[in-house]
Phi, psi and omega in degrees: 000315179298321179296318180297319179295318180298317179297319179297319179297318177299316179298317181295319180297318179295318180296321180291322181293319183273067187266347181253146175240153186223144168261131181243131176253144182225141168254162181233119176293146180081294181279341169072015180274166181235141186227154170234146170218166177238136180227170170252182188274012168244010173089017173277139177274118181267326174227125183295155179306133179233132179288128180247348177198148179257164177305318181296325180286347184246030174097357173089341178225106188206119166275341166060067163296147188234154174215129184260131177234126179287145175235096184064208184263349189242348184231157172232146167255128174252112180270143175221162172236130178266181186286351170272006177067030177257144179270143169230152177235124180251114177266132183226157170290129186296329186268321184260345186066018175292131179287126181260324178196154174227118185227134168288148180241085188290345181284348178249144178213143180232165173251008178228104181274004186259345187216141169208145175214174184204149165289154185236034179234163182295326180209123001276137179252116182199159170265152174243126180206212185221146177242169181308154187068025170057054181247127175289125183226152172260143176242112183295148178238148176276177179297334179271003177088006179270157176300134181276345185094350178267141170213155185206160179288133181269317182226082185304331182302332184251021174308128181094353181222011184302137173219115173061053176298140179220143182243147179290160182300326181277359177072019185246007178205137177235147178229147177192156172270151176251108183277357180278352178266151181305313170256126184301121180267134177267121180250148172234128188243113172296145181236147177285175178296344176272352184091353179283154178302141181242089182079187181284157177281165171259152174260137181252005180122186181235159183206123176289117183059052176288146185217155165063037181291143173216157187224142181275176166282174177298145175260169176301340178279359183077026182232172167231166172239145175239132178235140178207177180223158170259122178289336180284317186255352183069008184278131172266138182231157179223138176230127172277136181228161173295135186295333184261318186262338185082001179295145182297139174241102183080177183282162172298140178255118173276117190272290181191170177262140178216104181292150186212146177277316184236122190262349187288132181043056185255010178224139173221129183259134173304130178307330180271358178067026176277338183196172167219157176251147177209159177261154182207147177304133186278012182308313181298338181261358174107009177228077180304139177068021172233120179282132177247173183254130181246153179244130178231117179282153178232152173270176184298346180258009179082018176266154177299139178237100183076181181273155176290158179219158181289131174259307177231113192240208188295326180299319179294316179301319180290316184292329181264002179055043178283116188289341186220262191231161167265138182201187174067041188282143168219158182231136175236126177280116181289135181259000000 
């Protein structure tokens, strides 16, 4: 009897802790398809990955980085960029993941087919990508999720050197590496309520061949977290920053090494900073040279909480006949 009560208490505690649900979008290198799944904030899969678009529907050549934008209370838009640097928008039912429409968006064009991100609030609503001469730019969206025709520089300090610009879910902070410096410098840029830059950016350090930076929304501590990786050393790093200014709070945290085949958009941070997702070579799980998706929990101070675990692994790669890697991750906090 005591054992049964103890098990029930553990179950109840876990249920209470896992109070938030998330929609996660994934792209697939080689086969070029796009998937959605639903998880909770302790890494349980609530809805298994579901294909929402095929490579052929997205122009035929697609590594498919993804960005999720909410449309009212019942729909999501999943934006992708294919290898011809063309944008597509996939509208889905938020609850069932049923595909409602797939449309090319010829009015938008990027010079970076490897990364895309988006704010996930009604205002400011925009995509973050890149324009010619390697400039990080925002592309405004209307309330219906269509391009507004407005675009603006996101991080003017790195004009000519932008690499993998990413914007927070609340649309108030952008991060990117500057490849025009000898050692790639990681910048974080505060944004106004309009999405425009708010003062000069802060520097978070340098990284030789830095990749995949992402940034959370503000935490109850008045901070955000930024996570990125070095493609040269395989090291993942985390920096706690001030939620408003982006200034560093404490030293950089070197987390762990995770080798990867494909590094583009290979990290996604929970908007609430409870966890982050990252890709890693699946060799330890039995699929060498195929990147799988891992889940890593964090404590309220941005420290690792427990060991990482497989979220989407080798079984999924085999069942979907994914010829290479999973990449292009994004996370949406379900409201």
